[in-house]
VEXDREN-2710 file (C-alpha; in Angstrom, 1 decimal):
% VEXDREN-2710
k/r/px/py/pz
1/UNK/-50.8/3.0/4.6
2/UNK/-49.2/6.0/2.9
3/UNK/-49.4/9.1/4.7
4/UNK/-48.2/11.8/2.2
5/UNK/-46.3/12.0/-1.1
6/UNK/-43.0/13.8/-1.3
7/UNK/-42.6/15.3/-4.7
8/UNK/-38.8/16.0/-5.6
9/UNK/-38.1/17.7/-8.9
10/UNK/-35.1/17.7/-11.1
11/UNK/-33.5/20.7/-9.7
12/UNK/-34.1/19.7/-5.9
13/UNK/-31.6/16.9/-5.7
14/UNK/-30.4/18.0/-2.2
15/UNK/-30.6/15.5/0.7
16/UNK/-31.4/17.7/3.3
17/UNK/-33.9/19.7/1.3
18/UNK/-36.9/21.3/3.2
19/UNK/-39.5/18.8/1.7
20/UNK/-37.4/15.6/3.1
21/UNK/-36.8/16.9/6.4
22/UNK/-39.9/15.8/8.1
23/UNK/-40.2/12.4/6.1
24/UNK/-41.4/9.4/7.9
25/UNK/-39.8/6.6/6.0
26/UNK/-42.5/4.2/7.3
27/UNK/-45.5/6.4/6.1
28/UNK/-44.3/8.7/3.4
29/UNK/-43.4/7.9/-0.4
30/UNK/-41.2/10.0/-2.6
31/UNK/-42.3/10.8/-5.9
32/UNK/-40.1/11.5/-8.8
33/UNK/-40.5/11.7/-12.4
34/UNK/-39.0/12.2/-15.7
35/UNK/-41.8/13.9/-18.0
36/UNK/-41.9/15.3/-21.4
37/UNK/-43.5/18.2/-20.1
38/UNK/-40.3/19.4/-18.3
39/UNK/-38.0/18.2/-21.0
40/UNK/-39.9/20.0/-23.7
41/UNK/-41.3/23.3/-22.2
42/UNK/-38.6/24.8/-24.5
43/UNK/-36.4/23.1/-26.7
44/UNK/-33.6/22.1/-24.1
45/UNK/-30.1/21.5/-25.0
46/UNK/-29.6/17.7/-25.2
47/UNK/-26.8/17.9/-22.6
48/UNK/-29.2/19.5/-20.2
49/UNK/-31.6/16.9/-20.3
50/UNK/-29.0/14.2/-19.9
51/UNK/-27.7/16.0/-17.0
52/UNK/-31.1/16.3/-15.2
53/UNK/-32.3/12.8/-15.9
54/UNK/-29.0/11.3/-14.9
55/UNK/-28.9/13.3/-11.7
56/UNK/-32.3/12.4/-10.8
57/UNK/-31.6/8.6/-11.5
58/UNK/-28.5/8.8/-9.4
59/UNK/-30.4/10.9/-6.6
60/UNK/-33.3/8.4/-6.4
61/UNK/-30.5/5.6/-5.9
62/UNK/-28.9/7.6/-3.0
63/UNK/-32.6/8.2/-1.5
64/UNK/-33.2/4.2/-1.5
65/UNK/-30.0/3.5/0.1
66/UNK/-30.9/5.9/3.0
67/UNK/-34.2/3.6/3.5
68/UNK/-36.8/5.9/1.7
69/UNK/-39.3/4.5/-0.5
70/UNK/-39.1/6.0/-4.0
71/UNK/-41.7/5.7/-7.0
72/UNK/-39.8/6.7/-10.0
73/UNK/-41.3/7.3/-13.3
74/UNK/-39.1/6.7/-16.1
75/UNK/-39.6/8.7/-19.2
76/UNK/-40.5/5.7/-21.3
77/UNK/-42.8/4.0/-19.0
78/UNK/-46.1/3.4/-20.9
79/UNK/-48.0/4.6/-17.7
80/UNK/-46.2/8.0/-17.6
81/UNK/-48.5/10.7/-18.0
82/UNK/-45.7/13.1/-19.0
83/UNK/-46.5/15.9/-16.7
84/UNK/-45.7/16.5/-13.3
85/UNK/-49.1/17.2/-12.3
86/UNK/-50.4/14.0/-14.1
87/UNK/-47.7/11.9/-12.6
88/UNK/-48.6/13.3/-9.0
89/UNK/-52.4/12.4/-9.5
90/UNK/-51.4/9.1/-10.6
91/UNK/-49.3/8.2/-7.5
92/UNK/-52.1/9.8/-5.3
93/UNK/-54.5/7.4/-6.8
94/UNK/-52.2/4.5/-6.5
95/UNK/-51.5/5.2/-3.1
96/UNK/-54.9/6.3/-2.1
97/UNK/-53.2/9.5/-0.7
98/UNK/-54.3/13.2/-1.0
99/UNK/-51.5/15.0/0.8
100/UNK/-48.3/16.4/-0.9
101/UNK/-45.5/18.1/0.3
102/UNK/-42.9/19.7/-2.0
103/UNK/-40.3/22.3/-1.5
104/UNK/-41.7/25.4/-3.4
105/UNK/-40.6/25.2/-7.1
106/UNK/-38.3/28.1/-8.5
107/UNK/-40.3/28.8/-11.4
108/UNK/-43.9/30.4/-11.8
109/UNK/-45.1/27.8/-14.3
110/UNK/-44.4/24.9/-12.0
111/UNK/-46.0/26.6/-9.0
112/UNK/-49.0/27.1/-11.0
113/UNK/-49.1/23.6/-12.3
114/UNK/-48.8/22.0/-8.8
115/UNK/-51.3/24.5/-7.3
116/UNK/-53.8/23.5/-9.5
117/UNK/-53.9/19.6/-8.9
118/UNK/-57.0/18.1/-7.0
119/UNK/-54.8/17.2/-3.9
120/UNK/-53.7/19.0/-0.6
121/UNK/-50.5/20.5/-1.5
122/UNK/-47.8/21.8/1.1
123/UNK/-45.2/24.2/-0.2
124/UNK/-42.1/24.1/2.0
125/UNK/-39.7/27.1/1.6
126/UNK/-36.4/26.2/-0.2
127/UNK/-34.0/26.0/2.6
128/UNK/-31.0/25.9/0.2
129/UNK/-31.0/29.5/-0.7
130/UNK/-29.5/32.0/1.8
131/UNK/-32.2/34.6/1.5
132/UNK/-35.7/33.6/1.8
133/UNK/-38.2/35.4/-0.6
134/UNK/-40.1/37.2/2.2
135/UNK/-36.4/38.4/3.4
136/UNK/-35.8/39.6/0.0
137/UNK/-39.3/41.4/-0.2
138/UNK/-38.6/42.9/2.9
139/UNK/-35.1/44.5/1.8
140/UNK/-36.5/45.6/-1.4
141/UNK/-39.6/47.5/0.2
142/UNK/-39.6/51.2/-0.1
143/UNK/-36.0/51.4/-2.1
144/UNK/-36.4/53.4/-5.4
145/UNK/-33.4/51.4/-6.8
146/UNK/-32.7/47.4/-6.2
147/UNK/-29.0/47.4/-6.6
148/UNK/-27.4/44.1/-6.0
149/UNK/-24.2/45.8/-4.3
150/UNK/-26.2/46.7/-1.1
151/UNK/-27.9/43.3/-1.1
152/UNK/-24.6/41.8/-1.4
153/UNK/-23.1/43.6/1.5
154/UNK/-26.2/42.4/3.8
155/UNK/-25.4/38.9/2.7
156/UNK/-22.0/39.4/3.5
157/UNK/-23.0/40.5/7.1
158/UNK/-25.4/37.7/7.4
159/UNK/-23.1/34.9/6.4
160/UNK/-19.9/36.3/8.0
161/UNK/-18.1/35.3/4.7
162/UNK/-14.7/37.5/4.2
163/UNK/-15.8/39.6/7.2
164/UNK/-13.6/41.0/10.0
165/UNK/-16.3/42.0/12.6
166/UNK/-18.7/44.7/10.9
167/UNK/-16.0/45.1/8.2
168/UNK/-15.1/43.6/4.9
169/UNK/-11.6/41.7/5.0
170/UNK/-9.2/43.8/3.1
171/UNK/-11.4/47.1/3.7
172/UNK/-13.2/46.6/0.6
173/UNK/-16.4/45.3/-0.4
174/UNK/-15.6/44.3/-3.9
175/UNK/-12.4/44.0/-6.1
176/UNK/-14.3/44.8/-9.6
177/UNK/-11.3/47.0/-10.5
178/UNK/-8.8/44.1/-10.2
179/UNK/-10.8/41.6/-12.1
180/UNK/-11.2/43.0/-15.4
181/UNK/-7.9/41.9/-17.3
182/UNK/-8.4/41.1/-21.0
183/UNK/-7.5/37.8/-22.4
184/UNK/-4.1/36.5/-21.6
185/UNK/-1.8/35.2/-24.2
186/UNK/-2.1/31.6/-23.1
187/UNK/-3.9/29.6/-20.6
188/UNK/-2.1/26.6/-18.9
189/UNK/-5.3/25.5/-17.0
190/UNK/-7.1/22.6/-18.7
191/UNK/-10.7/23.3/-17.7
192/UNK/-13.4/21.8/-15.4
193/UNK/-13.1/18.5/-14.3
194/UNK/-14.7/15.7/-16.4
195/UNK/-16.4/12.5/-15.6
196/UNK/-17.1/9.4/-17.3
197/UNK/-20.6/8.3/-17.8
198/UNK/-22.2/6.4/-15.1
199/UNK/-24.6/3.5/-16.3
200/UNK/-27.6/5.9/-15.8
201/UNK/-26.0/8.6/-18.0
202/UNK/-25.4/6.0/-20.8
203/UNK/-29.1/4.7/-20.6
204/UNK/-30.0/8.7/-20.7
205/UNK/-27.9/9.3/-23.6
206/UNK/-29.4/6.7/-25.7
207/UNK/-33.0/8.2/-24.7
208/UNK/-32.1/11.6/-25.5
209/UNK/-30.4/10.5/-28.9
210/UNK/-33.5/8.9/-29.7
211/UNK/-36.0/11.5/-28.5
212/UNK/-34.3/14.8/-28.6
213/UNK/-31.8/14.7/-31.4
214/UNK/-33.5/17.4/-33.4
215/UNK/-33.0/19.9/-30.3
216/UNK/-30.0/22.5/-31.0
217/UNK/-27.0/21.1/-29.3
218/UNK/-24.2/18.5/-29.3
219/UNK/-25.1/15.2/-27.7
220/UNK/-21.5/13.7/-27.9
221/UNK/-18.7/13.9/-25.3
222/UNK/-21.2/14.5/-22.1
223/UNK/-18.8/14.7/-19.3
224/UNK/-20.5/16.8/-16.5
225/UNK/-21.0/15.4/-12.9
226/UNK/-24.2/13.7/-12.1
227/UNK/-23.6/12.9/-8.4
228/UNK/-23.3/15.1/-5.3
229/UNK/-19.7/13.3/-4.9
230/UNK/-18.8/14.1/-8.5
231/UNK/-20.0/17.8/-7.9
232/UNK/-17.9/18.2/-5.0
233/UNK/-14.8/16.9/-6.9
234/UNK/-15.5/19.4/-9.6
235/UNK/-15.7/22.3/-7.1
236/UNK/-12.4/20.9/-5.3
237/UNK/-10.7/20.9/-8.7
238/UNK/-11.7/24.5/-9.4
239/UNK/-10.8/25.9/-6.2
240/UNK/-7.3/24.2/-6.4
241/UNK/-6.6/24.7/-10.3
242/UNK/-8.4/27.9/-11.2
243/UNK/-9.6/30.0/-8.3
244/UNK/-6.4/32.0/-7.8
245/UNK/-6.7/33.5/-11.6
246/UNK/-10.7/33.3/-11.8
247/UNK/-10.8/36.9/-10.6
248/UNK/-8.5/38.6/-12.8
249/UNK/-9.8/36.9/-16.0
250/UNK/-13.5/36.3/-15.2
251/UNK/-14.2/38.8/-18.0
252/UNK/-11.9/37.5/-20.6
253/UNK/-13.0/35.6/-23.7
254/UNK/-10.6/33.5/-26.1
255/UNK/-10.8/31.3/-28.9
256/UNK/-10.5/27.7/-28.4
257/UNK/-10.6/28.3/-24.4
258/UNK/-14.3/28.0/-23.7
259/UNK/-13.6/27.6/-19.9
260/UNK/-10.9/29.9/-18.9
261/UNK/-10.7/30.0/-15.3
262/UNK/-14.4/29.6/-14.8
263/UNK/-15.8/26.8/-12.2
264/UNK/-18.5/25.7/-14.3
265/UNK/-20.2/24.7/-11.1
266/UNK/-23.5/26.4/-11.8
267/UNK/-25.4/23.7/-13.1
268/UNK/-24.5/21.7/-9.8
269/UNK/-25.8/24.5/-7.9
270/UNK/-28.9/24.9/-9.6
271/UNK/-30.1/21.3/-9.4
272/UNK/-29.1/20.9/-6.0
273/UNK/-25.9/18.7/-6.1
274/UNK/-24.1/21.7/-4.4
275/UNK/-25.2/24.0/-1.7
276/UNK/-24.5/27.6/-2.2
277/UNK/-23.2/28.4/1.5
278/UNK/-20.7/25.3/1.7
279/UNK/-19.4/26.1/-2.0
280/UNK/-18.7/29.8/-0.5
281/UNK/-17.0/28.4/2.8
282/UNK/-14.7/26.4/0.6
283/UNK/-13.7/29.3/-1.5
284/UNK/-13.3/31.3/1.7
285/UNK/-11.0/28.8/3.3
286/UNK/-8.7/28.8/0.1
287/UNK/-8.1/32.6/0.9
288/UNK/-7.5/32.1/4.4
289/UNK/-5.1/29.3/3.8
290/UNK/-3.2/31.4/1.2
291/UNK/-4.2/29.3/-1.8
292/UNK/-6.2/32.1/-3.5
293/UNK/-6.0/36.0/-3.5
294/UNK/-8.8/38.1/-2.2
295/UNK/-9.9/39.5/-5.4
296/UNK/-10.5/36.1/-6.9
297/UNK/-12.4/34.8/-3.6
298/UNK/-14.4/37.8/-3.2
299/UNK/-15.4/38.1/-6.9
300/UNK/-16.6/34.4/-6.8
301/UNK/-18.3/34.6/-3.6
302/UNK/-20.1/37.6/-4.8
303/UNK/-21.4/35.9/-7.7
304/UNK/-23.0/33.2/-5.4
305/UNK/-24.4/35.1/-2.4
306/UNK/-24.7/38.4/-4.1
307/UNK/-25.8/38.0/-7.8
308/UNK/-27.3/34.5/-7.7
309/UNK/-29.4/35.1/-4.5
310/UNK/-30.3/38.8/-5.5
311/UNK/-31.6/37.5/-9.3
312/UNK/-33.9/35.0/-7.5
313/UNK/-35.1/37.8/-5.2
314/UNK/-35.9/39.8/-8.4
315/UNK/-37.5/37.1/-10.1
316/UNK/-40.2/36.3/-7.4
317/UNK/-40.6/40.0/-6.5
318/UNK/-41.5/40.8/-10.3
319/UNK/-44.0/38.0/-10.6
320/UNK/-45.1/35.5/-13.3
321/UNK/-45.2/38.2/-16.3
322/UNK/-41.9/39.3/-15.8
323/UNK/-40.9/37.8/-19.1
324/UNK/-43.5/39.8/-20.9
325/UNK/-41.8/43.0/-20.3
326/UNK/-40.4/45.0/-23.2
327/UNK/-39.4/48.5/-22.3
328/UNK/-37.7/49.3/-25.7
329/UNK/-40.5/47.7/-27.7
330/UNK/-37.9/45.5/-29.5
331/UNK/-39.8/43.0/-31.6
332/UNK/-37.3/41.8/-34.2
333/UNK/-37.5/37.9/-34.6
334/UNK/-34.5/36.0/-33.2
335/UNK/-32.0/35.8/-36.2
336/UNK/-31.0/32.2/-37.4
337/UNK/-27.3/32.9/-36.4
338/UNK/-28.4/32.1/-32.8
339/UNK/-29.3/28.5/-34.2
340/UNK/-25.6/28.2/-35.9
341/UNK/-26.0/29.9/-39.1
342/UNK/-22.6/31.7/-40.0
343/UNK/-22.9/35.2/-39.5
344/UNK/-19.3/36.4/-40.3
345/UNK/-19.0/38.1/-36.7
346/UNK/-16.2/35.9/-35.2
347/UNK/-17.3/36.6/-31.7
348/UNK/-20.9/35.7/-32.2
349/UNK/-20.0/32.8/-34.4
350/UNK/-17.5/31.5/-31.6
351/UNK/-20.0/31.7/-28.7
352/UNK/-23.0/30.1/-30.6
353/UNK/-20.6/27.2/-31.7
354/UNK/-19.5/26.9/-28.2
355/UNK/-22.8/27.1/-26.8
356/UNK/-23.8/24.5/-29.3
357/UNK/-21.0/22.0/-28.3
358/UNK/-20.9/22.4/-24.4
359/UNK/-24.2/24.0/-23.4
360/UNK/-22.3/26.9/-21.8
361/UNK/-20.7/30.2/-22.4
362/UNK/-19.7/32.3/-19.4
363/UNK/-21.4/35.5/-18.1
364/UNK/-19.5/38.0/-20.4
365/UNK/-20.1/36.0/-23.7
366/UNK/-23.7/36.0/-22.7
367/UNK/-23.9/39.6/-21.7
368/UNK/-21.5/41.3/-24.0
369/UNK/-21.7/39.3/-27.1
370/UNK/-25.0/37.5/-27.8
371/UNK/-26.9/39.5/-25.3
372/UNK/-25.5/42.8/-26.8
373/UNK/-26.2/41.9/-30.2
374/UNK/-29.7/40.9/-29.5
375/UNK/-30.2/44.5/-27.8
376/UNK/-28.5/46.5/-30.5
377/UNK/-30.2/44.7/-33.0
378/UNK/-33.7/45.3/-31.3
379/UNK/-34.5/41.2/-30.9
380/UNK/-37.7/40.5/-29.1
381/UNK/-36.7/40.0/-25.2
382/UNK/-38.9/37.3/-24.9
383/UNK/-37.3/35.3/-27.9
384/UNK/-33.9/35.7/-26.5
385/UNK/-35.0/34.7/-23.2
386/UNK/-36.4/31.5/-24.6
387/UNK/-33.1/31.0/-26.4
388/UNK/-31.0/31.7/-23.4
389/UNK/-33.4/29.2/-21.6
390/UNK/-33.2/26.4/-23.9
391/UNK/-29.4/26.4/-24.8
392/UNK/-27.7/26.8/-21.5
393/UNK/-27.3/23.8/-19.0
394/UNK/-27.4/26.1/-16.0
395/UNK/-30.8/27.8/-17.2
396/UNK/-33.8/27.6/-15.3
397/UNK/-36.5/30.7/-15.4
398/UNK/-35.6/32.0/-12.0
399/UNK/-32.0/32.7/-12.5
400/UNK/-32.2/33.1/-16.4
401/UNK/-34.8/35.5/-17.0
402/UNK/-34.0/38.3/-14.6
403/UNK/-30.4/38.1/-16.4
404/UNK/-31.9/38.0/-19.7
405/UNK/-34.9/40.5/-19.4
406/UNK/-33.5/42.8/-16.8
407/UNK/-29.7/42.6/-16.9
408/UNK/-29.0/42.1/-20.6
409/UNK/-31.9/43.2/-22.7
410/UNK/-33.0/46.1/-20.3
411/UNK/-36.4/44.9/-21.0
412/UNK/-37.9/45.8/-17.5
413/UNK/-36.8/49.4/-17.8
414/UNK/-34.1/49.3/-15.1
415/UNK/-35.4/47.2/-12.5
416/UNK/-32.1/45.2/-12.5
417/UNK/-29.6/47.1/-14.4
418/UNK/-28.8/51.0/-14.0
419/UNK/-28.2/51.3/-17.7
420/UNK/-28.2/49.1/-21.0
421/UNK/-25.2/46.9/-21.3
422/UNK/-24.5/47.8/-24.8
423/UNK/-20.9/48.3/-26.4
424/UNK/-19.1/48.8/-29.6
425/UNK/-16.6/46.4/-31.0
426/UNK/-13.9/48.2/-29.1
427/UNK/-15.0/46.4/-25.7
428/UNK/-15.1/43.0/-27.4
429/UNK/-11.6/43.4/-29.0
430/UNK/-10.2/44.7/-25.7
431/UNK/-11.5/41.6/-23.7
432/UNK/-10.9/39.0/-26.2
433/UNK/-9.1/37.7/-29.2
434/UNK/-12.1/37.3/-31.2
435/UNK/-11.6/40.3/-33.4
436/UNK/-8.1/39.4/-34.9
437/UNK/-9.8/36.5/-36.8
438/UNK/-13.0/38.3/-37.7
439/UNK/-13.5/39.2/-41.6
440/UNK/-14.9/42.6/-40.1
441/UNK/-12.4/45.2/-39.0
442/UNK/-13.1/46.5/-35.4
443/UNK/-10.9/49.7/-36.1
444/UNK/-13.3/50.8/-38.9
445/UNK/-16.6/52.9/-38.0
446/UNK/-18.6/52.6/-41.1
447/UNK/-18.9/50.8/-44.3
448/UNK/-19.0/47.1/-45.3
449/UNK/-15.9/46.0/-43.8
450/UNK/-16.4/47.8/-40.5
451/UNK/-17.6/45.8/-37.3
452/UNK/-21.2/45.8/-37.3
453/UNK/-21.2/46.3/-33.2
454/UNK/-19.7/49.8/-34.1
455/UNK/-22.5/51.6/-36.0
456/UNK/-25.1/49.5/-34.3
457/UNK/-24.0/51.0/-31.0
458/UNK/-24.6/54.6/-32.2
459/UNK/-27.9/53.4/-33.8
460/UNK/-29.1/51.9/-30.5
461/UNK/-28.3/55.2/-28.7
462/UNK/-29.9/57.4/-31.3
463/UNK/-33.1/55.6/-31.8
464/UNK/-33.4/55.4/-27.8
465/UNK/-32.3/58.9/-26.8
466/UNK/-35.8/59.8/-25.2
467/UNK/-35.1/56.8/-23.0
468/UNK/-31.7/57.4/-22.0
469/UNK/-30.6/60.8/-22.4
470/UNK/-31.2/61.7/-18.9
471/UNK/-29.3/58.5/-17.3
472/UNK/-26.2/59.8/-16.0
473/UNK/-24.1/56.8/-16.7
474/UNK/-24.9/57.2/-20.5
475/UNK/-24.7/61.3/-20.6
476/UNK/-20.9/61.3/-21.7
477/UNK/-21.8/58.7/-24.7
478/UNK/-24.5/61.4/-25.9
479/UNK/-22.3/64.2/-25.6
480/UNK/-19.7/62.2/-27.9
481/UNK/-22.4/61.6/-30.3
482/UNK/-23.5/65.2/-30.3
483/UNK/-19.9/66.1/-31.2
484/UNK/-19.6/64.1/-34.1
485/UNK/-20.2/66.0/-37.7
486/UNK/-23.7/65.4/-39.5
487/UNK/-22.2/63.5/-42.4
488/UNK/-20.3/60.9/-40.0
489/UNK/-23.6/60.5/-38.1
490/UNK/-25.4/60.1/-41.3
491/UNK/-23.2/57.4/-42.5
492/UNK/-23.3/55.7/-39.3
493/UNK/-26.9/55.4/-39.2
494/UNK/-26.7/54.5/-42.9
495/UNK/-24.3/51.5/-42.2
496/UNK/-26.3/50.4/-39.4
497/UNK/-29.7/50.3/-41.3
498/UNK/-28.0/48.3/-44.2
499/UNK/-27.1/45.8/-41.6
500/UNK/-30.4/45.5/-40.0
501/UNK/-32.2/45.3/-43.3
502/UNK/-29.8/42.3/-44.1
503/UNK/-31.0/40.5/-40.9
504/UNK/-34.4/40.7/-41.8
END
């Protein structure tokens, strides 16, 4: 007799996850399912589907090797209902069992789906995160501004990472000023560790090629880790080969260098193949052993116990309607350049091509190129949110939505960011080598040959003056705008309008 079903989702591939901690191998059955509902709620990049399905199949094998009973619904099984709730109900009927345990999903839509099944569903807290949702809510209560920096310091104290008693190692909490070097002349690091396809992966590639070939993204050359042991190899490779230079160049962008010194472990963290605290302890040990400098290690750890944990807290604090925010009333449809149409702007074209091939772009490419352009041109924040959710291999709504709606598009009115992250072409030119190969001239401010980011930047500030002129972090920019002569300002607005009209 089956006492309860334990549902494991595609981003919960961790052996000691809370839903498995009280499992009785003699009485309980683990349920896993590849379903169309999860594979198509947005048009996911094929590599993202390949990663999750392959990792799920390998994880089910691991659970069986531990003596657990796993009922696995393959995508092409004729009996598959193609939804999580449908498969849960089908298995409940099969085993005449009405009790279900699941680690709380990290997306509102899945929570709602599972909350409405005619079964007794017990949601367990996700023990893989350092800060529980209730803990973040307590931290946020009564604060006028929810700034990540102060939350991060609390996470440092809680974990003891890079701490010397009550003080941060080195005397500073962060080393941002040392971590903003522009693109180097060359990069000797060969990038993340690549893996040969397992038999599961080969089968999934065939499936995805048949069923999802129309989705934006290149299916060929899939080489991501799909097991815990492979993910740990990828992490060790990063720490040994790239972590020493990660900090200094984490904001840099280069043509033909999609990875630079980045770890590319976020997909593994987000589906459960790696655990955040374990990752941070390995990075800390590299510093303690003298194998990586403090600025790199601190910057890396901050991304995980600071930003990643903070963003999840924001997602649940703001509630299921967060993605509908549109503080700036932006409603332009997503331009076709995001789906691969040549724009002529080398930075954009490079980032989109890279995304199409690898399902990956690092945080500055997302924030200051594709995100910056969407914000400057007034793209609907919900549409750019859906694009990010679709095209990136590490994108799940809990982590993607606050980064897009809040940090990138300022659509939440300042919950996440203290100012909109907009820039002219000068920032992109400083941090990359894109501009050298662009048909537009970054040094020119107006006219058909000028970099469009230049006029768009001032156009954005001008049209949103009522919202931002009182922001102390933007006051200097408005003073600069006000000092320009009227003819120049008119030419700037005209250049931006002409470009925007051409997007329509």
